[in-house]
N, C-alpha and C positions, 0 to 999 in steps of 0.2 A: 661442757664439750671443749672448750680450749685447753684445759688442763689433761684431758685424756689425749687429745690430739698432739699437744706438745710432748706429752710423755712417750707416745707411741714413736714419734720421730727421734726423740732422744735416745729411746732404747735401742731403736733399730741403728743408729750412728754408734752406740757403745759396742753392739754385738760385733760391728765391722773390725773392731780392733783386737777382740778377743784372741783371735789365732794369729795375729802378726808375732812372729818371732825369728831370730836367726838362729840357726843350727849349725854347730861344729859337724866337721873340721874345716879349717881354714881361717885367716884374718877375718876381722870383721867386715872389711871391704869385700872381700870374696864371698862371705855369707850374704852380704847385701846384694852383691849382683845376682848371686844364685836365686836369691828371693824376690827378684823384680817383679815377677807377675803377679805375686801376692800384692805387693805395694801399689802397683798399677791399678789392680783391682778395686783395693782400699780407696785410692784415690778418685777412680772413676764413680764408685758406689756412693762415696761421701759426697762428691759433687751432685749425684742425682737424688739424695736424700736432702740435700741442701735446697736444691732447686725447688723440690717438692714441697718443702716447708715454706719457703718463701711465697710460692703461688697459692698456699692455703691459709698462711696468716694473714695475708693482705685482705682479701674479701671476708674472712670469719671476723676480722677484728671490728668490721663495720656493721655487723649483725645487731639489730635490736632483739631479734628473736628467732627461733627454727622451729620446725615442725619435725614430725616423726620420719616423714619421707626424706628430708635433708639429712637428718642424723643417719638414716640408712645408707644415703649416697656417700655421706662423710666416711662411715665405716668401712665401705668398700674401697675408697681410697686409702685408708688406713691399712687395709688388708695387703694392698699394693706395696705400700711402704714397708710394713714388716717383712715381705717376702725378699726384699732387696738383699740382706744379708747372706741368703743361702747361695746365690750363683757367684758371690764375691769369693765364697770359699773353697769352690770347685777347682781353681788351678792348683790349689795345695793337694788336691787328691788324684794327681795324674798318674795314668800307667805309663808304661813304655811307649806306647803309641800314640800318646798325648790325646786320648779320648776326652778326658774331663776336660783340657784345656780348649777342645773344640764346642763341647757342651757349654762351658763358661761363656765363651764368645757370643754365643747364639742367646744365652738366658740373661746375660748382664743387661742387654738393651729390653729384655721381657717387660719391667714395668712400665717403659715409656708410654706405651699406649695408654695404660691405666693414668699415667700423671697426664697425659693430654686429653683423655676424655673425661676424667674425675671433674676438674673444674668446669669444662663444657656442660656436662651434665648437672651441675649443682648452680652454675651462674644465674640461670631465671630464676631459680629460688632464693638466692643470695640477692639479687636485685630486688625482688619484691619485697623481702624481709626488711632490707636497709630503706627501702622508699616507705614502709610502714612506721620508722621510727618517729 
């Protein structure tokens, strides 16, 4: 379970940087300033994934055993983690009206309820598993 979970967090973090690039024309600074929404989205998404990983590894490192329900709940949390790179890419797909940026601003925060409720749903099972150690 730990290897799959860590791999999912690592894979999601890696997907964040795949599309980061500077595009000519202009100096490197001008290109960087033009691409600031993408770099901001990357930073926010990386911090989101990092906080999820920290919240996930703390309780799961203390587990003596798990059951199938706990594993299914964990997979739901990992589903949310794997979704994080998608809204991160939306600022790059902006039309003249800024439609994608508005969508991105709304969906970048979409994983937060999953992060908040994931540990809450699994904590009673984690506590029981740790106590059984």
